[in-house]
N, C-alpha and C positions, 0 to 999 in steps of 0.2 A: 108676691111683694114687689112693686113695682122699681126697677132699678133706676138707680139716681147716683151719678158719678160727678167729679167735678175736675176740674185744671185749675191751678192755683199758683200762677206766675207772680213774681216781685215785679212792680213797676221802677225796677232801679236802673233798667237797660233794656235793650231789644231782646226779644225772643230769637233763639237760635233752633237749630235744626234737633238739638237734645232735647230742646223745650217742645217743640213742634210733634215730635215722636210720640211723646206723652200723651199731649194733648189730641192728637189724632187717634190713637189706640183708645182712649178716653171716648171720644167722638163716636168712633165706630163701634164700640161697645154697647154704647147707651144708644145709637140707632137700631142694632141689630136686636137688642132686646126690647124694643119697644119703650125705653126709658128716656131720662131726661139729664141734659148736658149743662153743668154749672159752671160758670165763669166765676173764680172766687178771686179778687184782687187782693194779693197778700201785702199790704201796704202799712202793716205795723210800724216799720222803721221810717217814721215821720221825716228824718233828716234826709235820707237818700232817695226815698219815694218822691215820685213827680207827676203831677198830671199829663205831662206832655208824654212821658214815658207808657203810662197806662192809654192814653188815646192811640199812641202807636201799635200797641198790643192788641188792640181791639181791631184796628185797621188790618194789620196782619194776619188776625185768624179770620177776618171778612174775606179778605183777598184768597186766602187759602180754601175757603168754603165752610170754615169749621164755625158756624154760627151757634149761639147758645142759647139755651131755654131760660135761664134765670142767670142773675148776676148780682154780686155785691161786694162791698169793700170792708176789709177787716179794721180799717180805720173808723169805720161808725159803728164798731160793735165792743168798745172798750169795757162798757159796763157790764157786758155777759162775762168777759174774762175776769173782771173785777170780783164778779159773784162766784164764779166757779173758784179762783183763787180762795176766795173766805171759805167755802164748803170744805175745800181740800185741807184747810189749815185746821177747820174745825172737827174734821174727822181724823185727823193725825196723819194725813197721807204727806202734806207740805210742811217741810220745817226749815228754819232758817241756819243759815252757814256763814261764818264769818272769816274763813280763812282767806287770805290774799291770794292772788294767782302764784306767786312766787313761793308761799308756804305750800300750796298745793303741788307746785312742780317739785319740790323738794321731797315732799312724801312719795310721789311716784318715782322718782330716781331711787330712794333707798329701798321700794318695793322691788323695782327691777332687779336692783344690786343684789338682793336676797333671793330672786328667781321667782318672785310671787308676779302674778296679773296687776296692773298698777289701778287698782279698784278703791274708790273713795271708802274710808274706813269708818264712816259715820261718827267720826268724833264729835261733830256738831249734836248730836243727840244725848251726849253726856253732860252736857254745857248746863249749869245750875242758871238761875235768874239772875244771881249776882255776876256769874261770870258775862253772861248776855248783856248786862247793864254796863260792864266795865268795858266790854268791846265797843259799844255804841259811844260811851263817854270819850273813848279814843277817837271818834269820827268814824268808826267802822261802819258799813251799812250793810245788811246781810243779802246774800242771795238766796234763793229758795229751791230746794231741791224736793223731788217726788220719791217718797219712800218705796222702794219695789219689794215684792213680796219674797223674794231670794228663791222663789220654784221655778218650776219649768213651764213656759208658756208654749202652747202649740197650736197652730193652725193650717187649714189647707188651704196654700196659695194657689192662686187662680193661673199661675205660670208656672211654679217652682214644685207645686204638689205639697206633699208633707213637710212641715216645717216646724221647727221649735227652735228656742233660746233657752238657755237656762241664765235667770235673771241674777243669779248668785254671781255670775262671772262679769257683770257689767257695773258700773257705777251708778247710783241713784241720780238720774239727770237733773240738769239745773233746768228750772222753767222760768224762772225770773231772775232778772240780773240785778246787781247791786243798785243800779240807777231806777229800778222799777219796772224798767221795760221788760218785754215779754220775748222769750225765744220761741222759735217757730211752733214748738210744739202744742202747747197748751191751747192757744188761740185755733190751731189746727183742729184739734180734737173737738174743742167746744163748739166750733163752727159745722163740723161733721155731725154732729149729735142733734144740733137745733135746725140744721137743714134737712136731715132726714138721709144723709149720705149713705148708699148700701154698699157701694164697691170704690175701694180706692186703689188705682191702678197707676203705678209710679214706678222709677228706677230702682233696680236693685240696690245702689247706694242707702235706700232706707230701710232694708231688709235690718240691720241692727238696731234700728230705733223701734221696729215693730214691736216687741216685747212690753218695753215701757208704755209705749201709745195704748195697747190693748189695756193693761191695767189702768191707765188713765181714763178710758174709756169705761171701764167696770167701774172705777171708784166714784165717777160721776153719774153712770146711769145705769149701773147695774150689771149682772153677770150677762155675758152674751151680747153687749151693747156695741162691741165692735164691728164696724163693716167687714165685709169680705176684703181680703188683700191680695194684690197682684202685684209682682216684682219682675218687670223686663231687664235684662242684661243692658247695660250701658253702651252707649255708640263709642266706636274707635274709629282711626282713621283707615285707608286702605292699607297702611302699613303696619295696622294693629296697635299705633300708639295712640295716647289720649288726644282727644281734640282741643284740649282746653287752651293750647296756645293759638289754636287758628279760628278760635271760635267766633272773633268777631267778624271774620269774612264768611261766615257761615250762618249769620243772623237772615232772616227772612228779608229784612229790608236789603241787605246786599246781594241775596239771589235773585231778589225780583228787580231792584233798581240798577244794580251795577251789571249783574251777571246776565240779567235779560230771562231767567227760567220760567217756566209755565208752571201755575200751582201745582197740576196734576203730574207732572213729572216729580217734584219733590213730594208727594203724597204717596206717588207710586214706589219710589224707592224706599220711603220710611217705613210704608207699610209692610214690605217683602223682606227688606234685609233683616237677619237673624230670624227667620223662619225657614220651613222646609219647602216653602212656594218657591217657584223660579222669579226673579225679578223680572217683571214684564209690565209694559206701559197699561195704564188704565186711563180711560178718558173721562170716566164720572167715579164720585164718590159712591154711588150706590153698588158699583161693582166690586169695591173695597170693602163696603158692608156686608154684601154677599159672602165674600171669601175669608173673613175674619174668623179664625180659628186660634185661640189660645193654645190650645194642645200642640201647636205647629211651631211654638215659640222654641228656640233653642236656649240652651242655658250657656251658651258661650256669648262673647260680646259682638254685638252688631257692627259690620264694617261699612263705614260711610266712604263710598270711594267717589270723588268729584268727576271722574271722568265716566263713570256708570251713569250719573245723573245727564252727563252731556248725551250720551247715547239715548237714554230714556227720552230726554226732552226733544231729539230729533225726531225719534220715531212717532212721539205723541204730535208733532208738527206736520209729519208726512201723512197722518191719518185725520188731518183736522179739516173740514170744509171750510169754504170761503165767508160762508155767513158767520161763523164762530169768531173771525178775527178782521173782518171787515173794516170796523171801526177803528183797527189798529193798524192799518195799512197807509195811512196818510194819503188817501184817495186813490190808492192804486186799485184796478180792477180786478175782477176774477180770473180773466186770462193771464194776468201778471202772477197771481198766486198760483194758479195751476203750473204755470212754467216753471217757478223757482222752489216750490214747495218741496219737491225730493231732494233738494240741494242745500236747505238750511237746517242749522243746528238749533238756533235759537232765533226768536223773531227779529232780534235787533240786526241779524244779518240781512234783513230785507232791504234796508239802507243801501248795502253794499252792491245788492242786484238792482235796485232801482237806478243806481250810476250807471249800470252797464246799457240801460235804455236811456235814460235823460243825459247822461255823460257828466263830467268829462271823462272821457275814457283816450288812453294813450295806446294806439293801435302798436301790435308788435308785428312788424312785417321783414321778414328775412329774404323774400324772392318778390321785388317789386314788379316782375313781369308776370307771375302768377297772380298777382293781386290784380292787376291791370286786366287779365283776361278775365278773372272772376267779375270784375265790374262791368265789363262787356257783355257778359253772359247772364247777369243778373236778372231775374223774369220782370218783365214789364208789367205796370200797373200795382195795386195793392197786393202786398204780401201776405201770403196766407199760410196754413200748417202744410199745403202741399208744395208751397214755393221752395222748401229746402232740397226736398228730393229733386225737383226738377231742375234746380241750380247745379247740385252736385253731379247729377248724371250728365248735364251737358259738357260740365268741366272734365269730367272722365272721358268723356268722348273726345273732348278738344284736345286733352293733354296726356292722355295715357294714364294718368295717377289714380291710385286708388287707396284704401285704408286710410292709415294715419298721415299719408304724403297728401292725400285729397282734402281730408277735413280739419286737421290741426293747424294748418295756415289761415283758414276763413274763422276759425274759433278765435284764433288769437290776433286777428287782424281787429274782429268785431267786437272782442271783450276785454283784449289786452291781459286775458288768463288762458292757462293751459287746460283748465277744467270748469265745469260749471252746469248749467241748465243743458236739457236738452236742446239743441239747437234748431230743430223743426219747430219747437214751440216757442223759444225765444225769439227768434227771427221775425215773426209777424209782429211783435212787439216795438221792434226798432223802425223808427220812419225811414223810408225809402231812401232820402236824400242823405240821412246821418249815415247808413249803410255805405253808401258810394263814397261818403267823404272819409270814411275810416278805412275804406280799401286804398284810397289816396295816401293815408297816412297822416291825416288831418286829426288831430286830439279833439274831439267834440263828444 
């Protein structure tokens, strides 16, 4: 059986690292298995879903390199959902309920007070036609619940292994609201059946829904119709707390446009956290495909550490050749990239290093006499990578200085910084006249 998976974002906002981790794991799994990756846009919420958000999701996935083989929108498939609804009503799996939210809340409170689990009591199944008519005459409209078997549902989870849920311990799920709109579950099951989805890989917050979904699959398509299921532990912050309060700053848009991270840094981190593999930078998705092993996924939450992302990003840039970033350096050449590459954390840092060459730089000069001697001994002609060694050797002989006392005043005069690129590489990038002016204390 050819593997077919899906990523199903709702176009009600930007996708964030939690979404990306699920998309990535599905994408890697599909590629490793020679299968198909489907992008399903879950836009049944017509009021909150927007084309702008959908377009942004597609842009973000393409920027990450997570292209799709097929794509469709749920908003174009309401006829299929209506047909499934009718079938479930005809077969007795879907039944109307007229309780208000307040009435349901009171029932749950009574059950808790009696030490019972707050499971729906199926009172609606006892309603007569006359009682239903009376409710509707009052203006009540039904919501629709799926009737669970009350038995034990078992499956072999791709991540968690042998799993089960007793459906007697959970309420019959509501599939359709009073206003006729669909909750997530029914459209998702119908789409998975009709699209031929073989494996559903998602966050463990969906585990409790699995038994109901398996029964809906079987009610619509027969025994064994459910895809294989895999549930990853959710992401938490480095401190172990939920990411929900910080998630806006962890959208793909923010990580790309505001923070300046590389896509492979984000993907390398998300692919490895929460697994037994070390978190190491990878330069290509092909490497992550080859290394994917669901048996290595931990059962504990995966910790997303922003500082770790910075370190990965730096290591990726340090290993990136000029040709891969040439069109993003605003005209800077290969010699410049070679000089600054070991000292940057994110590509946006390039602008600061460009300033060291093009200016303006405010020199830091604590000993004007030493700076003057340095100007006097600066090698003649065009500066190259041998110039720094020749210059500092001449200064050492003339002044007797060595080590930090010899080098640091030169670095601070030429860059205004106490640290940065290797000076033997940086010096040839700065025009000779600019070097002399900075040694004189001029801001250029």
